[in-house]
C-alpha positions as CSV (number, residue, x, y, z in Angstrom):
1,M,297.5,231.0,134.0
2,G,295.4,234.2,134.1
3,L,294.2,235.9,137.2
4,S,292.1,233.0,138.5
5,W,294.7,232.0,141.1
6,M,293.7,235.1,143.2
7,A,290.0,235.0,142.2
8,W,290.4,238.4,140.7
9,T,287.8,239.9,138.4
10,W,288.7,242.1,135.5
11,Q,287.5,245.1,137.6
12,T,290.0,244.3,140.3
13,A,292.8,243.9,137.9
14,L,291.8,247.2,136.2
15,F,291.8,249.0,139.6
16,F,295.3,247.9,140.5
17,A,296.6,248.5,137.0
18,S,295.2,252.1,137.3
19,I,297.0,252.7,140.5
20,A,300.2,251.3,139.1
21,A,299.8,253.5,136.0
22,L,299.2,256.6,138.3
23,L,302.4,255.9,140.2
24,G,304.3,255.3,137.0
25,A,303.0,258.6,135.5
26,M,303.8,260.5,138.7
27,S,307.4,259.0,138.7
28,L,307.9,260.1,135.1
29,W,306.5,263.6,135.8
30,E,308.8,263.9,138.8
31,Y,311.8,262.8,136.6
32,A,310.9,265.3,133.9
33,R,310.1,268.2,136.3
34,P,311.8,267.6,139.7
35,G,310.5,269.4,142.8
36,G,306.8,268.6,142.6
37,N,305.6,272.2,142.8
38,P,305.4,272.4,146.6
39,R,302.8,274.7,148.0
40,I,300.6,275.4,150.9
41,G,296.9,274.7,150.2
42,V,293.5,275.2,151.7
43,L,294.2,272.8,154.6
44,G,297.4,274.7,155.5
45,L,299.6,271.7,154.6
46,F,302.8,271.9,152.7
47,T,302.2,269.4,149.9
48,T,303.9,268.1,146.8
49,R,302.4,266.3,143.8
50,G,303.0,262.9,145.4
51,D,301.3,264.1,148.7
52,R,298.3,265.3,146.7
53,L,298.1,261.9,144.9
54,F,298.2,260.1,148.2
55,I,295.5,262.3,149.7
56,S,293.4,261.7,146.5
57,L,293.8,257.9,146.7
58,L,292.8,257.9,150.4
59,A,289.8,260.1,149.8
60,A,288.7,257.8,146.9
61,A,288.9,254.8,149.3
62,Y,286.8,256.5,151.9
63,I,284.3,257.8,149.4
64,H,283.8,254.3,148.0
65,L,283.6,252.7,151.5
66,G,281.0,255.4,152.5
67,W,279.1,254.8,149.3
68,L,278.9,251.1,150.0
69,A,277.8,251.6,153.6
70,F,275.2,254.4,153.1
71,A,274.1,254.7,149.4
72,T,272.0,252.4,147.3
73,G,273.0,253.8,143.8
74,P,275.5,252.4,141.4
75,L,279.2,252.4,142.5
76,W,280.1,254.5,139.3
77,W,278.6,257.5,141.1
78,A,281.1,257.1,143.9
79,S,283.9,256.8,141.3
80,L,282.8,260.1,139.6
81,I,282.7,261.8,143.0
82,A,286.2,260.5,143.8
83,I,287.5,261.8,140.5
84,A,286.0,265.2,141.2
85,V,287.6,265.2,144.7
86,A,290.9,264.3,143.1
87,F,290.7,267.3,140.8
88,L,289.8,269.6,143.7
89,V,292.7,268.2,145.8
90,F,295.2,268.8,143.0
91,A,293.8,272.3,142.4
92,F,293.5,273.6,145.9
93,V,295.3,271.4,148.5
């Protein structure tokens, strides 16, 4: 049957599979080490690992939308910026 019934490309399938893998990995991490290392970051918010993942995913969505609206370069650059922002969020937020 394939993915043709939703007109998905392999890139779309890879995107959603990556998000599912991230959620699965975070679930396993929480099961192995409960508590999520809560802390107060740069923004003054009390966050856990799950909160930081959610902030990272939202930031990635806005970075990609902004890139599509205002930039003319390849979309891979936006993905690299989003990955860098996710590392910063997990390190400092």
